[in-house]
HTML snippet that shows the backbone in 3Dmol.js (N, CA, C, O; Angstrom):
<script src="https://3Dmol.org/build/3Dmol-min.js"></script>
<div id="view" style="width:600px;height:400px;position:relative"></div>
<script>
const pdb = `
ATOM      1  N   MET A   1     200.022 203.294 232.857  1.00  0.00           N
ATOM      2  CA  MET A   1     201.421 202.300 232.563  1.00  0.00           C
ATOM      3  C   MET A   1     201.208 202.142 230.883  1.00  0.00           C
ATOM      4  O   MET A   1     200.206 201.630 230.383  1.00  0.00           O
ATOM      5  N   PRO A   2     202.058 202.546 230.314  1.00  0.00           N
ATOM      6  CA  PRO A   2     202.024 202.377 228.817  1.00  0.00           C
ATOM      7  C   PRO A   2     202.258 200.554 228.783  1.00  0.00           C
ATOM      8  O   PRO A   2     202.980 199.811 229.448  1.00  0.00           O
ATOM      9  N   ALA A   3     201.212 200.294 227.611  1.00  0.00           N
ATOM     10  CA  ALA A   3     201.823 198.808 227.019  1.00  0.00           C
ATOM     11  C   ALA A   3     202.880 198.850 226.239  1.00  0.00           C
ATOM     12  O   ALA A   3     203.080 199.826 225.515  1.00  0.00           O
ATOM     13  N   ARG A   4     203.772 197.712 226.279  1.00  0.00           N
ATOM     14  CA  ARG A   4     204.828 197.462 225.673  1.00  0.00           C
ATOM     15  C   ARG A   4     204.555 196.121 225.036  1.00  0.00           C
ATOM     16  O   ARG A   4     203.815 195.295 225.570  1.00  0.00           O
ATOM     17  N   ASP A   5     205.168 195.922 223.884  1.00  0.00           N
ATOM     18  CA  ASP A   5     205.131 194.282 223.204  1.00  0.00           C
ATOM     19  C   ASP A   5     203.831 194.017 223.037  1.00  0.00           C
ATOM     20  O   ASP A   5     202.936 194.693 223.544  1.00  0.00           O
ATOM     21  N   ALA A   6     203.655 193.020 222.317  1.00  0.00           N
ATOM     22  CA  ALA A   6     202.475 192.166 222.406  1.00  0.00           C
ATOM     23  C   ALA A   6     202.738 190.964 221.623  1.00  0.00           C
ATOM     24  O   ALA A   6     203.614 190.917 220.759  1.00  0.00           O
ATOM     25  N   SER A   7     201.922 189.929 221.953  1.00  0.00           N
ATOM     26  CA  SER A   7     201.870 188.675 221.616  1.00  0.00           C
ATOM     27  C   SER A   7     200.633 188.117 221.283  1.00  0.00           C
ATOM     28  O   SER A   7     199.693 188.616 221.901  1.00  0.00           O
ATOM     29  N   GLY A   8     200.332 187.170 220.437  1.00  0.00           N
ATOM     30  CA  GLY A   8     199.331 186.573 220.188  1.00  0.00           C
ATOM     31  C   GLY A   8     199.044 186.394 218.705  1.00  0.00           C
ATOM     32  O   GLY A   8     199.928 186.747 217.925  1.00  0.00           O
ATOM     33  N   ALA A   9     197.918 185.891 218.224  1.00  0.00           N
ATOM     34  CA  ALA A   9     197.585 185.557 216.880  1.00  0.00           C
ATOM     35  C   ALA A   9     196.189 185.256 216.827  1.00  0.00           C
ATOM     36  O   ALA A   9     195.659 184.643 217.754  1.00  0.00           O
ATOM     37  N   MET A  10     195.429 185.704 215.639  1.00  0.00           N
ATOM     38  CA  MET A  10     193.990 185.344 215.413  1.00  0.00           C
ATOM     39  C   MET A  10     193.865 184.896 213.876  1.00  0.00           C
ATOM     40  O   MET A  10     194.477 185.543 213.027  1.00  0.00           O
ATOM     41  N   THR A  11     193.209 183.976 213.572  1.00  0.00           N
ATOM     42  CA  THR A  11     192.866 183.731 212.331  1.00  0.00           C
ATOM     43  C   THR A  11     191.457 184.290 211.880  1.00  0.00           C
ATOM     44  O   THR A  11     190.401 184.082 212.478  1.00  0.00           O
ATOM     45  N   LEU A  12     191.613 185.016 210.756  1.00  0.00           N
ATOM     46  CA  LEU A  12     190.639 185.846 210.410  1.00  0.00           C
ATOM     47  C   LEU A  12     189.584 185.033 209.258  1.00  0.00           C
ATOM     48  O   LEU A  12     188.365 184.873 209.322  1.00  0.00           O
ATOM     49  N   ILE A  13     190.313 184.710 208.472  1.00  0.00           N
ATOM     50  CA  ILE A  13     189.554 183.714 207.312  1.00  0.00           C
ATOM     51  C   ILE A  13     190.354 182.486 206.844  1.00  0.00           C
ATOM     52  O   ILE A  13     191.538 182.597 206.527  1.00  0.00           O
ATOM     53  N   THR A  14     189.617 181.169 206.800  1.00  0.00           N
ATOM     54  CA  THR A  14     189.926 180.325 206.593  1.00  0.00           C
ATOM     55  C   THR A  14     188.868 179.462 205.387  1.00  0.00           C
ATOM     56  O   THR A  14     187.715 179.136 205.670  1.00  0.00           O
ATOM     57  N   GLU A  15     189.439 179.217 204.185  1.00  0.00           N
ATOM     58  CA  GLU A  15     188.618 178.736 203.116  1.00  0.00           C
ATOM     59  C   GLU A  15     189.149 177.357 203.007  1.00  0.00           C
ATOM     60  O   GLU A  15     190.332 177.075 203.202  1.00  0.00           O
ATOM     61  N   TYR A  16     188.114 176.410 202.649  1.00  0.00           N
ATOM     62  CA  TYR A  16     188.545 175.071 202.663  1.00  0.00           C
ATOM     63  C   TYR A  16     187.815 174.351 201.161  1.00  0.00           C
ATOM     64  O   TYR A  16     186.755 174.755 200.683  1.00  0.00           O
ATOM     65  N   ASP A  17     188.601 173.283 200.612  1.00  0.00           N
ATOM     66  CA  ASP A  17     188.029 172.746 199.394  1.00  0.00           C
ATOM     67  C   ASP A  17     187.046 171.780 199.703  1.00  0.00           C
ATOM     68  O   ASP A  17     186.546 171.565 200.807  1.00  0.00           O
ATOM     69  N   ALA A  18     186.786 171.151 198.502  1.00  0.00           N
ATOM     70  CA  ALA A  18     185.462 170.194 198.915  1.00  0.00           C
ATOM     71  C   ALA A  18     185.963 168.960 199.671  1.00  0.00           C
ATOM     72  O   ALA A  18     185.063 168.243 200.107  1.00  0.00           O
ATOM     73  N   ALA A  19     187.378 168.522 199.944  1.00  0.00           N
ATOM     74  CA  ALA A  19     187.830 167.508 200.309  1.00  0.00           C
ATOM     75  C   ALA A  19     187.996 167.930 202.044  1.00  0.00           C
ATOM     76  O   ALA A  19     188.284 167.032 202.835  1.00  0.00           O
ATOM     77  N   GLY A  20     187.833 169.034 202.420  1.00  0.00           N
ATOM     78  CA  GLY A  20     188.021 169.526 203.761  1.00  0.00           C
ATOM     79  C   GLY A  20     189.258 170.011 204.281  1.00  0.00           C
ATOM     80  O   GLY A  20     189.556 170.061 205.474  1.00  0.00           O
ATOM     81  N   SER A  21     190.110 170.440 203.107  1.00  0.00           N
ATOM     82  CA  SER A  21     191.386 170.709 203.493  1.00  0.00           C
ATOM     83  C   SER A  21     191.264 172.382 203.376  1.00  0.00           C
ATOM     84  O   SER A  21     190.452 172.993 202.681  1.00  0.00           O
ATOM     85  N   SER A  22     192.348 172.980 204.294  1.00  0.00           N
ATOM     86  CA  SER A  22     192.323 174.084 204.057  1.00  0.00           C
ATOM     87  C   SER A  22     193.051 174.879 202.802  1.00  0.00           C
ATOM     88  O   SER A  22     194.195 174.457 202.629  1.00  0.00           O
ATOM     89  N   VAL A  23     192.699 175.840 201.962  1.00  0.00           N
ATOM     90  CA  VAL A  23     193.289 176.246 200.833  1.00  0.00           C
ATOM     91  C   VAL A  23     193.693 177.561 200.917  1.00  0.00           C
ATOM     92  O   VAL A  23     194.647 177.830 200.188  1.00  0.00           O
ATOM     93  N   ARG A  24     193.113 178.748 201.802  1.00  0.00           N
ATOM     94  CA  ARG A  24     193.341 179.730 202.061  1.00  0.00           C
ATOM     95  C   ARG A  24     193.336 180.037 203.716  1.00  0.00           C
ATOM     96  O   ARG A  24     192.419 179.609 204.416  1.00  0.00           O
ATOM     97  N   VAL A  25     194.197 180.643 204.146  1.00  0.00           N
ATOM     98  CA  VAL A  25     194.278 181.188 205.556  1.00  0.00           C
ATOM     99  C   VAL A  25     194.733 182.691 205.515  1.00  0.00           C
ATOM    100  O   VAL A  25     195.642 183.093 204.790  1.00  0.00           O
ATOM    101  N   LEU A  26     193.976 183.507 206.403  1.00  0.00           N
ATOM    102  CA  LEU A  26     194.429 185.009 206.538  1.00  0.00           C
ATOM    103  C   LEU A  26     194.419 184.987 207.953  1.00  0.00           C
ATOM    104  O   LEU A  26     193.443 184.647 208.621  1.00  0.00           O
ATOM    105  N   ARG A  27     195.662 185.403 208.467  1.00  0.00           N
ATOM    106  CA  ARG A  27     195.970 185.716 210.050  1.00  0.00           C
ATOM    107  C   ARG A  27     196.545 186.874 210.585  1.00  0.00           C
ATOM    108  O   ARG A  27     197.519 187.327 209.984  1.00  0.00           O
ATOM    109  N   LEU A  28     196.240 187.313 211.353  1.00  0.00           N
ATOM    110  CA  LEU A  28     196.678 188.488 212.003  1.00  0.00           C
ATOM    111  C   LEU A  28     197.802 187.969 213.261  1.00  0.00           C
ATOM    112  O   LEU A  28     197.387 187.179 214.109  1.00  0.00           O
ATOM    113  N   GLU A  29     198.710 188.285 213.294  1.00  0.00           N
ATOM    114  CA  GLU A  29     199.571 188.061 214.729  1.00  0.00           C
ATOM    115  C   GLU A  29     200.890 188.886 214.804  1.00  0.00           C
ATOM    116  O   GLU A  29     201.516 189.250 213.808  1.00  0.00           O
ATOM    117  N   SER A  30     201.198 189.109 215.927  1.00  0.00           N
ATOM    118  CA  SER A  30     202.316 189.991 216.380  1.00  0.00           C
ATOM    119  C   SER A  30     203.575 189.722 215.696  1.00  0.00           C
ATOM    120  O   SER A  30     203.703 188.553 215.331  1.00  0.00           O
ATOM    121  N   SER A  31     204.573 190.548 215.421  1.00  0.00           N
ATOM    122  CA  SER A  31     205.823 189.995 214.982  1.00  0.00           C
ATOM    123  C   SER A  31     206.541 189.473 216.150  1.00  0.00           C
ATOM    124  O   SER A  31     206.179 189.635 217.315  1.00  0.00           O
ATOM    125  N   ALA A  32     207.563 188.849 215.768  1.00  0.00           N
ATOM    126  CA  ALA A  32     208.864 187.988 216.911  1.00  0.00           C
ATOM    127  C   ALA A  32     209.135 189.217 217.784  1.00  0.00           C
ATOM    128  O   ALA A  32     209.327 188.875 218.951  1.00  0.00           O
ATOM    129  N   ASP A  33     209.196 190.276 217.627  1.00  0.00           N
ATOM    130  CA  ASP A  33     209.784 191.094 218.782  1.00  0.00           C
ATOM    131  C   ASP A  33     208.491 191.688 219.340  1.00  0.00           C
ATOM    132  O   ASP A  33     208.558 192.216 220.450  1.00  0.00           O
ATOM    133  N   GLY A  34     207.439 191.664 218.760  1.00  0.00           N
ATOM    134  CA  GLY A  34     206.158 192.320 219.629  1.00  0.00           C
ATOM    135  C   GLY A  34     205.803 193.799 219.331  1.00  0.00           C
ATOM    136  O   GLY A  34     205.003 194.497 219.954  1.00  0.00           O
ATOM    137  N   LYS A  35     206.624 194.170 218.160  1.00  0.00           N
ATOM    138  CA  LYS A  35     206.651 195.596 218.057  1.00  0.00           C
ATOM    139  C   LYS A  35     205.783 195.839 216.763  1.00  0.00           C
ATOM    140  O   LYS A  35     205.648 197.022 216.450  1.00  0.00           O
ATOM    141  N   ALA A  36     205.246 195.003 216.058  1.00  0.00           N
ATOM    142  CA  ALA A  36     204.451 195.334 214.902  1.00  0.00           C
ATOM    143  C   ALA A  36     203.333 194.084 214.818  1.00  0.00           C
ATOM    144  O   ALA A  36     203.345 193.046 215.479  1.00  0.00           O
ATOM    145  N   VAL A  37     202.535 194.428 213.981  1.00  0.00           N
ATOM    146  CA  VAL A  37     201.303 193.522 213.371  1.00  0.00           C
ATOM    147  C   VAL A  37     201.568 192.973 212.346  1.00  0.00           C
ATOM    148  O   VAL A  37     201.929 193.813 211.522  1.00  0.00           O
ATOM    149  N   LEU A  38     201.579 191.803 211.885  1.00  0.00           N
ATOM    150  CA  LEU A  38     201.723 191.083 210.509  1.00  0.00           C
ATOM    151  C   LEU A  38     200.334 190.452 210.315  1.00  0.00           C
ATOM    152  O   LEU A  38     199.681 189.840 211.160  1.00  0.00           O
ATOM    153  N   LEU A  39     200.000 190.725 209.005  1.00  0.00           N
ATOM    154  CA  LEU A  39     198.992 190.097 208.120  1.00  0.00           C
ATOM    155  C   LEU A  39     199.590 189.266 207.245  1.00  0.00           C
ATOM    156  O   LEU A  39     200.404 189.658 206.409  1.00  0.00           O
ATOM    157  N   THR A  40     199.187 187.955 207.398  1.00  0.00           N
ATOM    158  CA  THR A  40     199.822 186.939 206.670  1.00  0.00           C
ATOM    159  C   THR A  40     198.602 185.952 205.858  1.00  0.00           C
ATOM    160  O   THR A  40     197.647 185.488 206.480  1.00  0.00           O
ATOM    161  N   GLU A  41     198.784 185.762 204.610  1.00  0.00           N
ATOM    162  CA  GLU A  41     197.816 185.330 203.749  1.00  0.00           C
ATOM    163  C   GLU A  41     198.429 184.065 203.063  1.00  0.00           C
ATOM    164  O   GLU A  41     199.282 184.252 202.196  1.00  0.00           O
ATOM    165  N   VAL A  42     198.054 182.784 203.391  1.00  0.00           N
ATOM    166  CA  VAL A  42     198.657 181.661 202.703  1.00  0.00           C
ATOM    167  C   VAL A  42     197.449 180.955 201.759  1.00  0.00           C
ATOM    168  O   VAL A  42     196.370 180.586 202.222  1.00  0.00           O
ATOM    169  N   ASP A  43     197.827 180.846 200.412  1.00  0.00           N
ATOM    170  CA  ASP A  43     196.946 180.724 199.300  1.00  0.00           C
ATOM    171  C   ASP A  43     197.281 179.625 198.887  1.00  0.00           C
ATOM    172  O   ASP A  43     198.474 179.668 198.589  1.00  0.00           O
ATOM    173  N   GLU A  44     196.714 178.345 198.656  1.00  0.00           N
ATOM    174  CA  GLU A  44     196.736 177.076 197.967  1.00  0.00           C
ATOM    175  C   GLU A  44     195.953 176.882 197.263  1.00  0.00           C
ATOM    176  O   GLU A  44     195.840 175.721 196.869  1.00  0.00           O
ATOM    177  N   ARG A  45     195.078 177.851 196.785  1.00  0.00           N
ATOM    178  CA  ARG A  45     193.822 177.280 196.241  1.00  0.00           C
ATOM    179  C   ARG A  45     193.886 176.697 194.376  1.00  0.00           C
ATOM    180  O   ARG A  45     193.007 176.130 193.727  1.00  0.00           O
ATOM    181  N   LYS A  46     195.352 177.146 193.936  1.00  0.00           N
ATOM    182  CA  LYS A  46     195.683 176.650 192.644  1.00  0.00           C
ATOM    183  C   LYS A  46     196.637 175.343 193.024  1.00  0.00           C
ATOM    184  O   LYS A  46     197.699 175.504 193.625  1.00  0.00           O
ATOM    185  N   PRO A  47     196.249 174.279 192.693  1.00  0.00           N
ATOM    186  CA  PRO A  47     197.021 173.003 192.812  1.00  0.00           C
ATOM    187  C   PRO A  47     198.354 173.070 192.309  1.00  0.00           C
ATOM    188  O   PRO A  47     198.560 173.484 191.168  1.00  0.00           O
ATOM    189  N   GLY A  48     199.473 172.621 193.219  1.00  0.00           N
ATOM    190  CA  GLY A  48     200.839 172.914 192.833  1.00  0.00           C
ATOM    191  C   GLY A  48     201.349 174.133 193.151  1.00  0.00           C
ATOM    192  O   GLY A  48     202.527 174.277 192.824  1.00  0.00           O
ATOM    193  N   ILE A  49     200.750 175.190 193.765  1.00  0.00           N
ATOM    194  CA  ILE A  49     201.032 176.643 193.865  1.00  0.00           C
ATOM    195  C   ILE A  49     200.750 176.844 195.204  1.00  0.00           C
ATOM    196  O   ILE A  49     199.677 176.637 195.771  1.00  0.00           O
ATOM    197  N   HIS A  50     201.998 177.347 195.770  1.00  0.00           N
ATOM    198  CA  HIS A  50     201.746 177.681 197.437  1.00  0.00           C
ATOM    199  C   HIS A  50     202.167 179.327 197.539  1.00  0.00           C
ATOM    200  O   HIS A  50     203.347 179.638 197.379  1.00  0.00           O
ATOM    201  N   ARG A  51     201.345 180.153 197.759  1.00  0.00           N
ATOM    202  CA  ARG A  51     201.695 181.603 197.712  1.00  0.00           C
ATOM    203  C   ARG A  51     201.514 182.030 199.212  1.00  0.00           C
ATOM    204  O   ARG A  51     200.534 181.704 199.882  1.00  0.00           O
ATOM    205  N   GLU A  52     202.673 182.875 199.722  1.00  0.00           N
ATOM    206  CA  GLU A  52     202.278 183.269 201.139  1.00  0.00           C
ATOM    207  C   GLU A  52     202.758 184.836 201.008  1.00  0.00           C
ATOM    208  O   GLU A  52     203.765 185.131 200.365  1.00  0.00           O
ATOM    209  N   VAL A  53     202.128 185.591 201.525  1.00  0.00           N
ATOM    210  CA  VAL A  53     202.154 187.208 201.566  1.00  0.00           C
ATOM    211  C   VAL A  53     202.322 187.439 202.990  1.00  0.00           C
ATOM    212  O   VAL A  53     201.671 186.835 203.842  1.00  0.00           O
ATOM    213  N   ARG A  54     203.322 188.438 203.273  1.00  0.00           N
ATOM    214  CA  ARG A  54     203.283 188.985 204.692  1.00  0.00           C
ATOM    215  C   ARG A  54     203.240 190.320 204.536  1.00  0.00           C
ATOM    216  O   ARG A  54     203.975 190.776 203.660  1.00  0.00           O
ATOM    217  N   TYR A  55     202.368 191.300 205.345  1.00  0.00           N
ATOM    218  CA  TYR A  55     202.431 192.326 205.509  1.00  0.00           C
ATOM    219  C   TYR A  55     202.740 192.971 206.960  1.00  0.00           C
ATOM    220  O   TYR A  55     202.061 192.639 207.932  1.00  0.00           O
ATOM    221  N   GLU A  56     203.721 193.842 207.058  1.00  0.00           N
ATOM    222  CA  GLU A  56     204.141 194.456 208.421  1.00  0.00           C
ATOM    223  C   GLU A  56     203.719 195.540 208.535  1.00  0.00           C
ATOM    224  O   GLU A  56     203.799 196.279 207.554  1.00  0.00           O
ATOM    225  N   ILE A  57     203.074 196.070 209.856  1.00  0.00           N
ATOM    226  CA  ILE A  57     202.867 197.209 209.886  1.00  0.00           C
ATOM    227  C   ILE A  57     203.034 198.189 211.327  1.00  0.00           C
ATOM    228  O   ILE A  57     201.965 198.196 211.938  1.00  0.00           O
ATOM    229  N   THR A  58     203.863 198.822 211.853  1.00  0.00           N
ATOM    230  CA  THR A  58     204.343 199.196 213.085  1.00  0.00           C
ATOM    231  C   THR A  58     203.111 200.375 213.284  1.00  0.00           C
ATOM    232  O   THR A  58     202.526 201.002 212.401  1.00  0.00           O
ATOM    233  N   PRO A  59     202.925 200.448 214.854  1.00  0.00           N
ATOM    234  CA  PRO A  59     202.025 201.460 215.397  1.00  0.00           C
ATOM    235  C   PRO A  59     202.333 202.779 214.684  1.00  0.00           C
ATOM    236  O   PRO A  59     201.390 203.434 214.240  1.00  0.00           O
ATOM    237  N   SER A  60     203.292 203.108 214.578  1.00  0.00           N
ATOM    238  CA  SER A  60     203.359 204.708 213.816  1.00  0.00           C
ATOM    239  C   SER A  60     203.112 204.488 212.486  1.00  0.00           C
ATOM    240  O   SER A  60     202.766 205.523 211.917  1.00  0.00           O
ATOM    241  N   GLU A  61     203.165 203.481 211.751  1.00  0.00           N
ATOM    242  CA  GLU A  61     202.810 203.429 210.353  1.00  0.00           C
ATOM    243  C   GLU A  61     201.267 203.470 210.254  1.00  0.00           C
ATOM    244  O   GLU A  61     200.619 204.075 209.400  1.00  0.00           O
ATOM    245  N   ARG A  62     200.741 202.645 211.380  1.00  0.00           N
ATOM    246  CA  ARG A  62     199.408 202.718 211.495  1.00  0.00           C
ATOM    247  C   ARG A  62     198.587 203.944 211.825  1.00  0.00           C
ATOM    248  O   ARG A  62     197.476 204.091 211.314  1.00  0.00           O
ATOM    249  N   VAL A  63     199.075 204.792 212.628  1.00  0.00           N
ATOM    250  CA  VAL A  63     198.806 205.880 213.060  1.00  0.00           C
ATOM    251  C   VAL A  63     198.839 206.918 211.630  1.00  0.00           C
ATOM    252  O   VAL A  63     197.933 207.662 211.255  1.00  0.00           O
ATOM    253  N   SER A  64     199.754 206.768 211.191  1.00  0.00           N
ATOM    254  CA  SER A  64     200.142 207.866 209.932  1.00  0.00           C
ATOM    255  C   SER A  64     199.189 207.379 208.910  1.00  0.00           C
ATOM    256  O   SER A  64     198.698 208.247 208.188  1.00  0.00           O
ATOM    257  N   ALA A  65     198.852 206.206 208.724  1.00  0.00           N
ATOM    258  CA  ALA A  65     197.802 205.453 207.623  1.00  0.00           C
ATOM    259  C   ALA A  65     196.262 206.244 208.194  1.00  0.00           C
ATOM    260  O   ALA A  65     195.489 206.714 207.359  1.00  0.00           O
ATOM    261  N   ARG A  66     196.033 206.295 209.311  1.00  0.00           N
ATOM    262  CA  ARG A  66     194.888 206.747 209.822  1.00  0.00           C
ATOM    263  C   ARG A  66     194.686 207.899 209.491  1.00  0.00           C
ATOM    264  O   ARG A  66     193.731 208.267 208.807  1.00  0.00           O
ATOM    265  N   LYS A  67     195.747 208.754 210.033  1.00  0.00           N
ATOM    266  CA  LYS A  67     195.607 210.225 209.614  1.00  0.00           C
ATOM    267  C   LYS A  67     195.411 210.873 208.227  1.00  0.00           C
ATOM    268  O   LYS A  67     194.735 211.866 207.962  1.00  0.00           O
ATOM    269  N   ALA A  68     196.198 210.044 207.339  1.00  0.00           N
ATOM    270  CA  ALA A  68     196.081 210.496 206.011  1.00  0.00           C
ATOM    271  C   ALA A  68     194.784 209.965 205.613  1.00  0.00           C
ATOM    272  O   ALA A  68     194.276 210.759 204.821  1.00  0.00           O
ATOM    273  N   ASP A  69     193.994 208.908 205.836  1.00  0.00           N
ATOM    274  CA  ASP A  69     192.777 208.653 205.656  1.00  0.00           C
ATOM    275  C   ASP A  69     191.600 209.856 205.903  1.00  0.00           C
ATOM    276  O   ASP A  69     190.700 210.188 205.132  1.00  0.00           O
ATOM    277  N   ARG A  70     191.885 210.329 207.093  1.00  0.00           N
ATOM    278  CA  ARG A  70     190.996 211.238 207.678  1.00  0.00           C
ATOM    279  C   ARG A  70     191.290 212.785 206.952  1.00  0.00           C
ATOM    280  O   ARG A  70     190.583 213.748 207.249  1.00  0.00           O
ATOM    281  N   ALA A  71     192.277 212.875 206.092  1.00  0.00           N
ATOM    282  CA  ALA A  71     192.555 214.246 205.724  1.00  0.00           C
ATOM    283  C   ALA A  71     191.774 214.295 204.282  1.00  0.00           C
ATOM    284  O   ALA A  71     191.770 215.330 203.617  1.00  0.00           O
TER     285      ALA A  71
END
`;
const viewer = $3Dmol.createViewer("view");
viewer.addModel(pdb, "pdb");
viewer.setStyle({}, {cartoon: {color: "spectrum"}});
viewer.zoomTo();
viewer.render();
</script>
């Protein structure tokens, strides 16, 4: 039976400052439609600056990247 769509998330990295507040979080989660994976980084290490970067990769892009890596 082929698998379809996915759900869930996991935190890969969490960095804290001296006061115990999180200043950097790296998360891996499924997209809203469940057809891609999102890697999200939220960085607040510099005071007053909130930076959020999101990368999305589909299964076909992942396979293509792996094949290119082996070549």
